[in-house]
N, C-alpha and C positions, 0 to 999 in steps of 0.2 A: 707456581702459581697456576692452575686451570683456568683457561675463560668458558665461561658459561655460555651454551649454545642459544641464541637468539632466536629465535620465532621468526620466519617468514611469512609474510602477507601473501597471499594466494594473488595479490595486486602486485605483486611486487614486479618489476619492466612494464607494466603494463600503461598506457594512454589513461590519462584522465578521464571520467567519464566510462569506462570500461563496464561494463555489466557483470559481476563479480557478488555473489554471496556473501555475503562474510557476518559469519552467528552461528549458530548452532544447525548442525546439517539435521535435514528437512527430507522424510522421506513421503510424507502425504502430498497428495494432487492438489496444485492450485486450484480454488472454488473462485468462480467469479458471479456474481448476484448484480441482479440491475434493478434499481426502482427508478419509473418516472411516472412523475404526476404533475398536475395543473388542478386548479379551483371542482373540476368536472370529472378529472380521471384519475386512477391509478393502477399500473401494472408494474407486478413485480416477477420476476422469473432468475432462475438460475441457466446460466448461457454455458457451451461447448467452447465456442470460441469467442474472443472479445470484439470480433465483426459486429455480433449479433445487435450489441448492445449499443456499438457505437453508433447506428441510423439514429437510435433516438436523442442525442443530443441535436437534431436540426428540428427536431418538434416542440413546438410550443409549449412551455413547462418548463419544469426541472427533474435533472437526470442524475441520480444516485449510483454511481459503479462502484460496487464494494470487490475489493480482493483479498482472499485467504491465502496466504502463502507466498511469500515474496523471492523465495529461494530460484523460482523460473525465470528467467531475464525474459522469456519469449513475449510472454506476454506484458510485462510491464516495456519493454521495447516496443511494442505494437503501439502502445495508450502514448505514449512518449513521441512516437512519429505522427499519430493523429492530431493531437494538440500542441504538438509542436514544443515541448517541455523539452528546458535545457538538461544536456549530457548529465553533468555533475548531482543535480537534482534528483535524475534517476539512479544516479551511483547513491546517492545517499538514502534512496529507498529501500535498497539491496542489502546495505550496512547497519545490521540492529545494533551496533554501537556507537550509534549516533547520540548526542546529546541533543536534549530539545532545542528546538531553535524557530524561526520563522522567518521565512523573507517573502520580498514583496516584488515577484516580477510585474512586467508590463502584461497583464489581461490574466493574472492569475494570483495568490497566495500560496505558499507554501510550507505547511508545518508539519514537525517532527514532534512528538510525545512519548511519554512512557505512561503505560499502565498497567497498573499494578495488580495480580490478583492473589488472594489465599486460596492456598491450594490446600485443604481440609487433609487429604490422603496422604500427601507428604507433610504437611505440618509446617508450611512454608510458604513464604511470599514469591510470588513469581512475577517477574517485569518482562513487558510485550512492548514492542515498537510500534506505532501507528505512526503513519503518515497521512498528511490528509492534504489535497487539492482542491482549493477552492475557485470555482469560476464564476461566472456571470450567471450562469444558467446551470452550472454542473458540480457535483462534490464527485471527489476520487477519494478512496481510503484504501489504504494497504495496511494488511493486520500480517502478522506472521503465521499466526494460528486462528483457525476458528473459533467462531463462539467471543462476544464484546460485551461491553459495555453500551451499543447501539441498541439491543434487542427491544427495551423499553419503547425507545425511540420509532423503531419500524412495528410493532404492536399498534401504537397511538395513531401512525400515519394508515395503517389499515384500518 
C-alpha cells in the first residue's frame, strides 16, 4: 500500500498571525484607492503608498480604503499596524480559503464574504474573497483582484 503525499501549507511551522498569502498565485501589483467624503466634500484617488490615505482618517467624515490584491503582505501589515488590527484577522485576509464569517472586535467589525461573478469568456462562475473592516469613521475593503460589485456604489458617491 502506498501513502499519498500530503500537500503542506506554506504556513507550516510559522507562528499564528504570520502574513502568508494562501490561494491562487497572483502577479498583479496591489492597487490602493481611497475615498474620503463628508456632507460637503468628496475626494477620490489612487495612492502609491498606503501612508498617503492613512492621514485621511484623522479628518472629519468617512474614509474608504480599498485594496485590490491581497498577495503582498507589506500593505496589509502597514494597515494592521496603523489601525491596531488583530494579527489573526490580517492572516484571515490573506487566506483566500476562508469561509464567510463576521467577528466583532473592540472598535471595529471584521467580515469575510465570497463574491460570485460569471466569466463569459470561460463560461464559469468564479469566486473571490472580500474582506471588510468597518470602523466608526472608516471602511477598509480587501479584494483579491481589481473590479467588483462596488462600482455602482462609487458612481453614486461621485
